[in-house]
C-alpha positions in Angstrom: 0.6 -18.3 -13.3 3.4 -19.0 -11.1 3.3 -20.1 -7.7 2.7 -16.8 -5.7 5.7 -17.8 -3.4 8.2 -18.2 -6.2 6.7 -14.8 -7.6 7.6 -13.6 -3.6 11.0 -15.2 -4.0 9.6 -16.8 -1.1 9.1 -20.5 0.4 6.0 -21.7 2.4 6.8 -21.3 6.4 7.6 -17.6 5.1 6.1 -14.8 8.2 3.7 -12.2 7.3 6.2 -9.7 7.9 9.0 -11.5 5.6 6.0 -11.8 3.1 4.6 -7.8 3.6 8.6 -7.0 3.0 9.0 -8.6 0.6 6.4 -7.4 -1.7 7.3 -4.0 -1.1 10.0 -4.3 -2.2 9.3 -5.6 -5.2 6.7 -3.5 -6.2 8.7 -0.7 -5.1 11.7 -1.9 -7.6 9.1 -2.7 -10.3 6.3 0.0 -10.6 5.1 1.1 -13.7 6.9 4.6 -12.8 10.5 4.2 -12.3 10.1 1.8 -15.8 8.5 3.3 -18.2 7.3 1.2 -21.4 9.1 -2.0 -20.3 7.0 -5.1 -20.7 9.2 -7.3 -18.3 8.8 -5.1 -15.6 5.0 -4.5 -15.9 4.5 -8.0 -16.3 7.0 -8.6 -13.2 4.7 -5.9 -10.9 1.4 -7.2 -12.2 2.8 -11.2 -10.9 4.1 -9.7 -7.5 0.5 -7.9 -6.7 -1.6 -11.2 -7.8 0.4 -13.0 -5.8 -0.2 -10.9 -2.5 -3.3 -10.4 -2.7 -3.0 -14.5 -1.5 -0.2 -14.3 0.8 -1.4 -10.9 2.1 -4.5 -12.3 2.9 -4.4 -14.2 5.9 -8.1 -16.6 4.9 -6.8 -17.1 1.6 -3.4 -17.5 2.4 -4.6 -21.0 4.2 -6.8 -21.8 1.5 -4.3 -22.0 -1.3 -1.8 -24.0 1.4 -4.5 -26.4 1.4 -5.1 -26.3 -2.1 -9.0 -25.7 -2.4 -7.6 -22.6 -4.0 -5.3 -22.0 -7.1 -2.6 -18.9 -7.7 -5.2 -16.5 -9.4 -7.5 -17.4 -6.2 -10.7 -18.7 -8.5 -11.5 -22.0 -6.3 -10.1 -25.6 -7.8 -12.3 -28.0 -9.2 -13.7 -31.0 -6.9 -11.6 -33.4 -9.0 -7.3 -33.2 -7.1 -5.2 -31.8 -9.2 -4.2 -35.1 -11.0 -7.8 -35.3 -12.8 -9.1 -38.8 -12.4 -8.8 -39.5 -8.3 -12.2 -38.5 -7.7 -14.1 -36.3 -6.0 -12.0 -34.8 -2.7 -14.1 -35.3 0.2 -16.3 -38.0 -1.0 -17.1 -40.2 -3.4 -20.0 -40.4 -5.8 -22.8 -37.7 -6.7 -25.4 -35.4 -4.5 -27.8 -38.1 -3.0 -25.2 -40.8 -3.4 -23.3 -42.7 -0.9 -21.1 -39.9 -0.2 -22.9 -37.0 -0.2 -19.9 -34.2 -0.3 -21.5 -32.4 -3.1 -24.9 -30.8 -3.1 -25.9 -29.0 -7.0 -24.1 -25.8 -6.9 -20.6 -27.8 -6.0 -21.4 -29.4 -10.0 -22.4 -27.1 -11.3 -19.0 -24.3 -10.7 -16.9 -27.7 -11.8 -18.0 -28.2 -15.0 -18.7 -24.5 -16.4 -14.9 -25.1 -15.8 -14.7 -27.5 -17.3 -16.7 -26.8 -20.7 -16.1 -22.9 -22.0 -19.1 -22.2 -24.1 -23.2 -22.5 -23.8 -24.7 -25.5 -25.3 -22.9 -27.2 -22.1 -25.8 -27.9 -19.5 -22.9 -26.0 -17.1 -26.1 -24.0 -15.2 -27.7 -26.9 -13.5 -30.5 -25.2 -12.4 -33.0 -27.2 -13.0 -31.2 -30.7 -12.3 -28.2 -32.2 -12.0 -27.5 -31.9 -15.3 -30.5 -29.4 -16.6 -30.4 -26.5 -16.6 -30.4 -23.5 -20.4 -26.7 -24.3 -21.0 -25.8 -20.6 -19.3 -22.5 -20.5 -18.0 -22.1 -20.3 -14.1 -20.7 -16.3 -13.3 -18.4 -15.2 -10.7 -17.3 -12.7 -8.5 -13.2 -11.7 -9.4 -11.0 -12.1 -6.7 -9.8 -8.6 -4.2 -6.4 -7.7 -5.0 -4.3 -6.4 -2.3 -1.4 -3.6 -2.3 0.5 -1.3 -0.1 0.3 2.5 -0.5 3.4 4.4 1.6 2.0 8.2 2.7 3.8 10.5 5.1 2.7 11.4 8.2 1.7 15.2 7.5 -0.4 13.8 4.5 -1.7 11.1 7.0 -2.8 13.1 9.6 -4.5 15.8 7.5 -5.6 14.2 4.4 -5.1 14.2 0.8 -5.6 12.4 -3.1 -2.8 10.1 -4.3 -2.7 8.6 -7.5 -1.2 5.0 -8.1 -1.1 2.9 -10.6 -2.4 -0.7 -10.4 -1.9 -3.8 -12.1 -5.3 -4.8 -13.1 -6.7 -1.1 -13.1 -4.5 1.2 -14.6 -4.4 4.8 -12.6 -6.4 5.3 -10.3 -6.5 7.9 -7.2 -6.5 6.9 -3.6 -8.2 9.5 -1.0 -6.2 9.0 2.0 -8.9 10.7 4.3 -7.6 13.1 7.8 -6.8 10.6 10.5 -5.9 7.4 9.2 -3.3 4.9 10.9 -0.8 3.0 9.8 -1.9 -0.5 8.7 -5.5 1.0 7.8 -6.7 -0.9 4.6 -8.9 0.9 2.3 -11.1 -0.8 -0.4 -11.6 0.4 -4.2 -14.7 -0.8 -5.4 -14.2 -2.9 -8.3 -10.1 -2.1 -8.7 -9.2 -5.9 -8.6 -9.7 -8.6 -10.8 -11.9 -9.2 -13.3 -15.4 -11.4 -12.9 -15.5 -14.6 -15.1 -18.4 -14.5 -16.8 -21.2 -12.4 -19.1 -21.7 -9.9 -16.1 -19.8 -11.2 -13.3 -18.7 -7.8 -11.4 -15.0 -7.3 -11.1 -13.2 -8.3 -6.9 -11.9 -5.1 -5.0 -8.3 -3.9 -4.3 -7.8 -3.4 -1.0 -5.3 -0.7 -0.3 -3.0 -1.4 2.8 -1.8 2.1 4.5 1.7 2.5 5.3 3.0 5.9 7.2 6.8 7.1 7.1 7.4 8.1 10.5 7.9 11.7 11.0 10.7 13.3 13.2 8.7 16.0 14.2 5.6 15.2 15.9 4.5 12.1 17.7 0.4 11.1 17.3 -1.8 10.6 20.4 -4.9 9.5 19.1 -6.2 13.0 16.6 -3.5 15.4 19.2 0.2 15.6 18.2 3.1 16.2 20.4 6.2 17.8 19.7 9.7 19.7 20.7 10.6 22.7 19.8 13.6 25.0 21.2 13.0 27.9 23.0 16.7 30.2 23.5 16.8 31.4 27.0 16.0 35.0 26.9 12.4 34.4 25.4 12.4 31.3 28.2 13.2 34.6 31.1 11.4 37.5 29.8 8.9 35.8 27.2 8.1 36.4 24.1 7.3 34.8 20.2 8.5 32.2 18.3 8.3 30.0 15.5 6.4 26.6 15.6 6.0 24.0 12.4 2.3 22.8 12.7 1.5 19.6 10.0 -0.3 23.1 8.1 2.5 24.8 8.0 4.5 27.5 10.1 2.8 29.4 13.4 3.6 32.3 15.7 3.0 31.4 19.1 3.5 33.3 22.4 5.8 31.9 24.9 4.7 33.6 28.3 7.8 34.4 31.0 9.8 31.8 33.8 9.1 29.5 31.0 11.1 26.3 31.7 12.5 23.0 29.9 9.5 21.3 29.6 6.3 23.7 30.0 3.7 22.3 27.6 1.6 24.1 25.6 -1.1 24.1 23.5 -2.1 25.0 19.7 -5.9 24.3 19.1 -6.7 22.3 16.2 -3.8 22.1 14.8 -3.8 18.2 15.2 -5.2 15.3 13.0 -7.8 17.2 11.0 -11.3 17.4 11.4 -12.6 14.8 9.3 -16.2 13.2 9.6 -17.6 13.4 13.0 -14.6 14.1 14.5 -12.7 17.6 15.7 -9.3 18.9 14.7 -7.2 17.3 17.3 -4.5 20.2 19.5 -0.5 19.8 18.6 0.6 20.3 22.5 4.2 22.1 22.3 7.0 20.8 24.8 9.3 23.9 25.1 13.2 22.9 24.9 15.7 26.0 26.6 18.5 26.8 24.7 20.9 29.0 26.1 22.4 29.6 22.2 25.7 32.2 22.2 25.7 33.9 25.8 25.0 37.9 25.8 28.7 38.8 27.7 26.8 41.5 30.0 24.6 38.0 31.2 27.3 36.0 31.7 29.6 39.3 33.7 26.2 39.4 35.6 25.9 36.2 36.6 30.1 36.2 37.6 29.3 38.8 39.9 26.1 36.8 41.7 27.8 33.9 42.7 30.5 35.6 44.1 28.0 37.6 45.7 26.3 34.1 46.9 29.5 33.0 48.1 30.6 36.3 50.1 27.8 35.3 52.0 27.8 31.8 52.1 
């Protein structure tokens, strides 16, 4: 498999931010939905996803950089890349001078060296004994990023996504999820190695698109709404946008810019043990088109005040 840094067009000194940025760009570019029936793009999409599965996980990245796992996330054998340079970290077998490798380590190494039965690769009964089974291993986890709208993040939704190793799956986005949170899809990662070995999981990191209307404070939302001068003075009804759709709201008389009104239950939707949040609306008074009669009245008031001064 291609080196994960090369797959993302990066060097080993890349920052976490550069890794995320490169992954998002390439995943979008090669996504099957944008490249139907394009085998080359499909393979590139898989390679990018697998690369991010290593580099997007700090622990796995560190282990890869140290040479402990390969580009697929599998443990490297106890022999170095040269194959015959001796055991890493010590000399000899368990109980010998180095004593660095236990029975399980040797079993894992020889099960990787030999693919068939009859090799004694299970090592269940001693250093080289056993029933001839190959040791199974759980599949590696894979990491991906899913972008959702602000409204979907506060209301919850279900999104269909295509994963390189699991095909098209449904991802349930719970109401109130925040930018950067990760969802785990069990069994949707890399296939396990060996008979009956479970597949890894798919780790979906959520990226929430910022809203131009709302800001979020916990489970409450805030928004600014314009109100005309007449309504601000006399009171009346205005139409207010909410994530669930527009609603009519009553403005009390003598409201001014900065007046805050509350719409109960119109914030982040109820989920689990969390109650629905509120939407707080801040009024912004707009003069708009001035009525000639109002303008004349204000001019007379100004003149009268000048005479009294």
